[in-house]
C-alpha positions in Angstrom: 10.3 16.7 -23.8 7.3 15.9 -21.5 6.1 13.3 -23.9 9.5 11.6 -24.0 9.6 11.5 -20.2 6.1 10.1 -20.0 7.0 7.4 -22.5 10.0 6.5 -20.3 7.7 6.3 -17.3 5.4 4.0 -19.2 8.3 1.7 -20.2 9.7 1.6 -16.7 6.3 0.8 -15.2 5.5 -1.9 -17.6 8.9 -3.5 -17.0 7.9 -4.0 -13.3 4.8 -6.0 -14.2 4.3 -9.7 -14.4 1.2 -9.2 -16.6 0.1 -7.1 -19.5 -2.1 -4.1 -19.8 -4.8 -2.9 -20.3 -7.1 -4.8 -18.0 -10.4 -6.3 -19.0 -13.0 -8.5 -17.4 -14.0 -12.1 -18.0 -17.1 -13.1 -16.2 -16.4 -12.4 -12.5 -12.7 -11.9 -12.9 -10.4 -9.0 -13.8 -7.9 -10.2 -16.4 -5.2 -8.7 -18.5 -6.6 -8.1 -21.9 -3.8 -9.6 -24.1 -3.4 -13.0 -22.3 -6.6 -13.2 -20.3 -4.5 -14.0 -17.2 -6.2 -13.1 -13.9 -5.0 -9.9 -12.3 -6.1 -9.4 -8.7 -6.4 -5.8 -7.3 -4.9 -5.6 -3.8 -5.0 -1.8 -3.2 -4.7 0.9 -0.6 -6.9 4.0 -0.7 -4.8 7.2 -0.8 -6.9 10.3 -0.2 -6.4 13.3 -2.4 -10.0 14.7 -2.5 -9.9 17.1 0.5 -9.7 20.9 0.4 -5.9 21.1 -0.5 -6.6 18.8 -3.6 -3.3 17.1 -3.1 -2.4 13.5 -2.2 -2.0 13.4 1.6 1.5 13.1 3.2 3.7 15.0 0.8 4.6 17.3 3.6 6.0 14.3 5.5 7.9 12.2 3.0 9.1 12.4 -0.7 6.5 10.9 -3.0 8.9 8.3 -4.2 9.4 7.2 -0.6 5.7 6.8 -0.1 5.3 4.9 -3.4 8.1 2.5 -2.4 6.5 1.9 1.0 3.2 1.0 -0.7 5.0 -1.5 -2.9 6.9 -3.0 0.0 3.7 -3.5 2.0 2.6 -5.9 -0.7 0.0 -3.8 -2.5 -0.1 -3.7 -6.3 -2.4 -0.7 -6.8 -3.7 2.5 -5.3 -7.2 3.8 -5.3 -6.5 7.5 -5.6 -9.4 9.8 -4.7 -10.2 13.0 -6.5 -12.8 15.8 -6.4 -14.8 16.9 -9.5 -14.2 20.6 -9.0 -10.5 20.1 -8.9 -10.7 19.6 -12.7 -13.8 21.7 -13.6 -13.2 24.8 -11.4 -9.7 24.7 -9.9 -7.5 23.2 -12.6 -5.2 26.2 -12.8 -4.7 26.5 -9.0 -1.2 25.8 -7.9 -0.4 23.6 -4.9 1.3 26.6 -3.3 -1.8 28.8 -3.8 -4.1 26.0 -2.5 -2.1 25.7 0.7 -1.7 29.4 1.2 -5.5 29.9 0.7 -6.1 27.4 3.5 -3.5 28.9 5.8 -1.6 25.6 5.8 1.8 27.2 6.3 3.4 24.3 8.2 2.3 21.7 5.6 3.4 24.0 2.8 6.8 24.1 4.5 6.9 20.3 4.7 6.2 20.0 1.0 9.0 22.5 0.2 11.4 20.3 2.2 10.3 16.9 0.9 8.7 17.5 -2.5 9.8 21.0 -3.6 8.9 20.5 -7.2 5.2 20.2 -6.4 4.6 23.7 -5.1 4.5 25.4 -8.5 2.5 22.6 -10.1 -1.2 23.0 -10.6 -3.2 20.6 -8.5 -4.1 18.6 -11.6 -0.4 18.3 -12.7 0.5 17.4 -9.1 -2.0 14.5 -9.4 -0.2 13.3 -12.6 3.2 13.6 -10.8 1.9 11.3 -8.0 0.5 8.8 -10.5 3.7 8.8 -12.5 5.7 8.0 -9.3 3.3 5.2 -8.5 3.7 3.9 -12.0 7.5 3.9 -11.7 7.2 1.6 -8.8 4.9 -0.8 -10.7 1.7 0.2 -8.9 -1.6 0.4 -10.8 -3.9 3.2 -10.1 -7.7 3.3 -9.9 -9.0 6.9 -10.0 -12.0 7.3 -7.7 -14.3 10.3 -8.2 -14.9 10.6 -4.4 -16.8 13.9 -4.2 -17.6 17.1 -6.1 -16.6 19.9 -3.7 -13.2 19.1 -2.2 -13.9 18.2 1.4 -14.1 15.3 3.8 -16.7 12.7 2.9 -19.4 11.5 3.6 -22.8 12.3 5.2 -26.4 12.3 4.0 -26.5 16.1 3.9 -23.1 17.2 2.8 -24.4 18.4 -0.6 -22.5 15.8 -2.6 -24.5 12.6 -2.1 -26.6 12.2 -5.2 -27.5 13.8 -8.6 -29.2 17.2 -7.9 -27.6 17.8 -4.6 -26.1 21.3 -4.0 -22.7 20.3 -5.2 -23.6 17.4 -7.5 -24.6 18.7 -10.9 -24.8 15.8 -13.3 -23.5 17.7 -16.3 -20.5 19.0 -14.5 -19.8 15.5 -13.1 -19.9 14.1 -16.6 -17.6 16.8 -17.8 -15.1 16.0 -15.1 -15.2 12.3 -15.8 -14.4 13.0 -19.5 -11.5 15.3 -18.7 -9.8 12.8 -16.3 -10.4 9.8 -18.5 -8.9 11.5 -21.5 -6.0 13.0 -19.5 -4.7 9.5 -18.7 -5.1 7.9 -22.1 -1.3 7.8 -22.4 -0.8 6.3 -18.9 -1.5 2.5 -19.0 -0.9 2.1 -15.2 -4.1 4.0 -14.7 -6.2 0.9 -15.1 -9.7 2.0 -14.0 -12.0 4.8 -12.9 -14.9 4.7 -10.5 -18.0 6.7 -11.5 -18.7 8.0 -8.0 -18.0 7.2 -4.4 -20.9 6.3 -2.0 -24.2 7.5 -3.4 -26.3 8.5 -0.4 -28.9 10.9 1.0 -32.6 11.7 0.5 -32.4 12.3 -3.2 -31.3 8.7 -4.1 -33.5 7.3 -6.9 -32.9 4.2 -8.9 -34.3 5.6 -12.2 -31.9 8.6 -11.9 -29.1 6.2 -11.0 -29.6 4.1 -14.2 -29.7 7.2 -16.4 -26.5 8.8 -15.2 -24.5 5.6 -14.5 -25.0 4.7 -18.1 -24.1 8.2 -19.3 -21.1 8.3 -17.0 -19.9 4.9 -18.1 -20.2 5.9 -21.8 -18.3 9.1 -21.1 -15.3 7.4 -19.6 -15.3 4.6 -22.2 -15.4 7.1 -25.1 -12.6 9.2 -23.7 -10.4 6.2 -22.7 -11.7 2.8 -23.9 -8.8 1.0 -22.1 -10.1 1.8 -18.6 -12.1 -0.5 -16.4 -15.3 1.4 -15.4 -16.2 0.9 -11.8 -19.8 1.3 -10.7 -21.0 2.0 -7.1 -24.4 1.2 -5.6 -26.8 3.1 -3.4 -26.8 3.6 0.4 -23.1 4.4 0.8 -22.2 1.7 -1.7 -23.8 -1.1 0.2 -26.6 -2.0 -2.1 -27.2 -3.2 -5.7 -30.3 -5.2 -4.7 -32.3 -3.3 -7.3 -30.2 -4.8 -10.1 -31.9 -8.2 -9.6 -35.1 -6.8 -11.2 -33.5 -4.6 -13.8 -29.8 -5.4 -14.6 -27.6 -2.6 -15.9 -27.5 -2.4 -19.7 -24.5 -3.9 -21.4 -23.0 -0.5 -22.4 -19.8 -2.1 -23.6 -18.1 -5.5 -23.3 -15.5 -6.6 -20.7 -14.9 -3.4 -18.9 -17.6 -3.1 -16.2 -16.7 -3.7 -12.5 -19.0 -3.2 -9.5 -17.7 -1.9 -6.1 -19.0 -2.1 -2.6 -18.0 -0.8 0.8 -18.2 -2.4 4.3 -17.3 -1.1 7.7 -18.0 -2.1 11.3 -20.2 1.0 11.6 -22.1 0.5 8.3 -25.9 0.9 8.9 -26.2 -0.1 12.5 -23.7 -2.9 12.4 -21.8 -1.8 15.5 -24.8 -2.7 17.7 -24.9 -6.1 16.0 -21.3 -6.9 16.8 -21.6 -5.8 20.4 -25.0 -7.5 21.2 -25.1 -10.8 19.3 -22.8 -13.9 19.4 -20.2 -13.7 16.7 -21.5 -16.6 14.6 -25.0 -15.0 14.4 -23.6 -11.6 13.7 -21.1 -12.8 11.0 -23.8 -15.0 9.4 -26.1 -12.0 9.2 -23.5 -9.7 7.7 -22.2 -12.1 5.1 -25.8 -12.9 4.0 -26.5 -9.2 3.7 -23.4 -8.7 1.6 -24.4 -11.6 -0.6 -28.0 -10.3 -0.9 -27.0 -6.7 -1.7 -23.8 -7.1 -3.7 -22.3 -10.6 -3.7 -24.9 -12.0 -6.2 -23.3 -9.9 -8.9 -20.4 -12.3 -9.4 -22.7 -15.3 -10.0 -24.1 -16.8 -13.1 -23.3 -16.4 -16.8 -23.6 -12.7 -16.6 -21.4 -12.4 -13.5 -19.1 -9.4 -13.2 -16.1 -8.6 -10.9 -16.9 -7.2 -7.5 -14.4 -4.8 -6.0 -14.4 -4.3 -2.2 -13.1 -0.8 -2.7 -13.3 0.3 0.9 -13.1 -1.5 4.2 -11.0 -1.1 7.3 -11.0 -0.6 11.1 -9.3 1.6 13.6 -5.7 0.4 14.0 -5.2 1.8 17.4 -7.1 0.5 20.4 -9.2 -1.9 18.3 -12.3 -2.8 20.3 -14.5 -5.9 20.3 -16.7 -4.7 17.4 -13.6 -3.9 15.2 -12.0 -7.3 15.8 -15.2 -9.3 15.2 -16.1 -7.3 12.0 -12.6 -7.6 10.5 -12.3 -11.3 11.2 -15.7 -11.9 9.5 -15.0 -9.7 6.5 -11.5 -11.1 5.9 -13.0 -14.6 5.9 -15.6 -13.5 3.3 -13.0 -11.7 1.1 -10.7 -14.8 1.2 -13.6 -17.2 0.5 -14.8 -15.2 -2.5 -11.2 -14.1 -3.5 -12.5 -10.6 -4.3 -10.4 -7.7 -5.5 -10.2 -5.1 -2.7 -8.8 -1.8 -1.4 -8.2 -1.1 2.3 -9.1 2.3 3.8 -6.6 3.8 4.1 -3.0 4.5 3.4 -2.6 8.0 4.9 -1.4 8.5 8.4 -2.9 11.9 8.8 -4.4 14.8 6.8 -3.2 18.3 5.9 -6.6 19.5 7.1 -9.8 17.5 7.7 -13.1 19.1 8.8 -11.2 22.2 9.9 -8.6 20.3 12.0 -5.0 20.6 10.8 -2.8 17.6 10.9 -5.6 15.3 12.1 -4.5 11.7 12.7 -6.1 9.0 10.6 -6.7 6.1 13.0 -7.6 3.8 10.1 -4.3 4.7 8.4 -1.8 1.9 7.4 1.0 4.4 8.0 1.7 6.3 11.2 1.2 10.0 11.6 4.7 10.9 10.4 4.4 8.4 7.5 7.6 6.7 8.5 6.4 3.2 9.3 3.4 0.8 9.4 1.0 1.9 12.2 -0.1 -1.6 13.1 2.0 -4.5 12.0 -0.7 -6.8 13.4 -3.4 -5.3 11.1 -1.0 -5.4 8.1 -0.3 -9.1 8.8 -4.0 -9.9 8.7 -4.0 -8.9 4.9 -1.3 -11.3 3.8 -3.4 -14.1 2.4 -5.9 -11.9 0.5 -3.0 -9.9 -1.1 -2.5 -13.0 -3.3 -4.5 -14.8 -5.9 -6.3 -17.8 -4.4 -8.5 -18.7 -7.3 -7.5 -18.6 -11.0 -10.0 -19.2 -13.8 -7.1 -20.4 -16.0 -5.7 -22.9 -13.6 -5.5 -26.5 -14.8 -4.8 -27.8 -11.3 -7.3 -29.4 -8.9 -9.0 -27.5 -6.1 -7.5 -27.6 -2.7 -8.3 -26.0 0.7 -6.5 -23.6 3.0 -7.2 -23.5 6.7 -7.2 -19.8 7.3 -7.2 -17.9 10.6 -8.6 -14.5 9.7 -8.0 -12.9 13.1 -4.2 -13.2 12.6 -4.1 -13.5 8.8 -2.1 -16.7 9.2 -2.7 -20.3 8.0 -2.4 -23.8 9.3 0.7 -25.7 8.3 1.6 -29.4 8.8 5.1 -30.8 9.1 5.6 -34.5 10.0 3.0 -35.0 12.7 3.0 -31.3 13.9 0.1 -29.0 13.1 0.8 -25.3 13.7 -0.1 -21.8 12.6 2.4 -19.7 10.6 2.5 -17.2 7.7 0.2 -17.9 4.8 3.1 -17.9 2.4 3.8 -21.6 1.8 0.6 -22.7 3.5 -0.3 -26.4 3.6 -2.9 -27.6 1.2 -5.8 -29.8 2.2 -8.5 -32.0 0.7 -12.0 -32.0 2.2 -15.2 -33.4 0.8 -17.8 -31.9 3.2 -19.1 -32.1 6.7 -18.2 -35.1 8.8 -15.4 -36.1 6.5 -11.6 -36.0 7.0 -9.4 -33.1 6.2 -6.5 -34.7 4.4 -3.1 -33.2 3.7 -2.8 -33.0 0.0 -0.7 -35.6 -1.8 -0.3 -37.6 1.4 -2.3 -40.3 3.3 -2.3 -38.1 6.5 -5.4 -36.5 8.0 -6.0 -33.9 10.6 -6.8 -35.7 13.9 -8.2 -34.5 17.2 -6.7 -36.0 20.4 -8.9 -34.4 23.2 -9.8 -31.2 25.0 -6.7 -29.0 25.3 -4.4 -31.4 23.4 -2.5 -30.5 20.2 -4.0 -31.7 16.9 -1.8 -34.1 15.0 -1.7 -35.9 11.6 -2.8 -39.5 11.4 -3.2 -42.2 8.8 -6.5 -43.3 10.4 -8.5 -41.0 8.2 -11.8 -42.9 8.8 -11.6 -42.8 12.6 -13.9 -40.6 14.6 -11.0 -38.3 15.6 -10.5 -37.5 11.9 -14.1 -36.5 11.1 -14.7 -32.7 11.0 -17.7 -30.4 10.8 -18.1 -26.7 10.1 -20.4 -25.4 12.7 -23.0 -22.6 12.2 -23.9 -20.9 9.0 -20.8 -18.6 9.4 -18.6 -21.8 9.0 -16.0 -20.3 11.3 -15.6 -23.1 13.7 -14.0 -26.4 12.7 -15.1 -29.1 15.1 -14.7 -32.8 15.9 -17.0 -34.8 18.3 -15.2 -36.5 21.2 -16.2 -39.9 22.6 -19.0 -38.3 24.6 -20.5 -36.5 21.6 -19.2 -33.1 22.7 -17.8 -30.7 20.1 -14.2 -29.8 20.3 -13.1 -26.9 18.0 -9.7 -26.1 16.4 -8.2 -23.5 18.7 -5.0 -21.4 18.5 -3.8 -18.9 21.0 -1.0 -16.8 19.4 0.1 -15.7 22.9 1.0 -19.3 24.0 2.2 -21.5 21.1 2.2 -22.0 17.4 0.6 -25.4 17.9 -3.1 -25.9 17.1 -5.2 -27.6 19.8 -8.8 -28.7 20.1 -10.9 -27.1 22.9 -14.6 -27.0 23.9 -16.4 -24.9 21.3 -17.6 -21.4 22.2 -21.1 -20.1 21.5 -22.5 -23.0 19.4 -25.6 -22.3 17.4 -27.7 -24.8 19.4 -26.9 -23.2 22.8 -26.1 -19.6 21.8 -28.2 -16.9 23.2 -28.0 -13.1 23.5 -25.9 -13.7 26.6 -23.3 -15.8 24.8 -21.0 -12.9 23.9 -17.7 -14.6 24.6 -15.4 -13.9 21.6 -14.2 -17.2 20.1 -11.3 -15.4 18.5 -8.9 -18.3 19.0 -11.3 -20.6 17.2 -11.9 -18.6 14.0 -10.8 -20.8 11.2 -12.2 -20.7 7.7 -11.7 -23.4 5.0 -10.8 -21.5 1.8 -11.0 -23.1 -1.6 -8.1 -22.4 -4.0 -6.6 -23.6 -7.2 -3.6 -21.4 -7.8 -0.7 -23.8 -8.3 2.9 -23.7 -7.1 5.6 -22.9 -9.7 5.9 -25.8 -12.0 2.4 -27.2 -11.3 -0.5 -27.2 -13.8 
């Protein structure tokens, strides 16, 4: 009977998809294996690796309700975390026993009300039940081996950071990977498995990394050859720099994906955002990402790069949060990377000894009833969609993207304004000091002076229609006025939807450590795309 039900789940989940499974890789892209069509992962992280060993929030809402909410928010997959010991040591523990052991009586009562069928399931069967519900809603799942001992992650000295740590026995880890990979051989919506989250701590060693990454990848592939195998780097998943000298062996074809993480607080970055002009800080961060991980997508041996964790506080966002997020979203859109935001959960059953702790990075609020920050959610709208398609026969165009808001520049008649990135205007641009022309028209973006709305003009060769991208961060789009002064595209969402030109903030040539004004209204990024509208090549 269970096999019949699982078969029905598979049929229902596949009916919800516009592509085929399993997934594979082709150069830097994730594709569906049968047709080679690109599939872009746009995921939310759902924590299930802490002490209770159950996906968070089942005491707040029915699992089907949560899965529906994820789908409605525009995600197509979930990065579901799990702990090794859940399968190697606690596989027979029931959800009821796990919560009773931790004294989580209120949370247990909430599960009894909203998901009563879970209490008598083992924690591993409860994971399957969550995955099957996600599959029913057409959501893919990436299983992330987050930690060994179920607990909050991560720190240098938590005993779970690298092979040989107190709670990180390599053989037990390999055993756990094999169990989980084999367990979901019959579940096509489980499309990938990460080998381990955020290697860290004093035991990190590249020789040991190569040895066990290769063994772990083979273990997963042998148990379930359909899965993408996702590889994390060193230093909290920030660095693959060592692969430049010694690339990872080609263990198998068309299944290997690399992942990286980036936060505002990563390795001293908070100080950078607070103490340097935005353009300098953003340039430094994007160069660092390129140097440590971004290079992996390049060249004939390029592979997909999955930004599997990023996020910011969604309540009382400060200067550093805003600057970091705008910079990173510009990078993710420009590269059109696969990604997963941290995090879905609005709170935790228990985290670091605190019951019901609020997750300020959570997409959902603390009672799991609604989106915590609609503004943050809106910022993701462009990157939730494919921007580049290796199979496209259409020509390349550009999108004028405003990462701070997640919106795009539109043009209608002579009006130039900012609106949702669905149905964005497409532009042609050949490089610095050239026009930005509305595609399939003779009209170009034209500056009219400081504080005056931008318009469209047929005079594409005039000075007012010549645009430059200032600083290495390429975040300010500028025209020189009749006096040779730079005027930047500027949009203030609190005033109007119209785009103006205004004096540029913090230009490279006059920026100093004292130039800390945030040019948030002037953050525009020219994004290359080739995904065509319905009916186009």
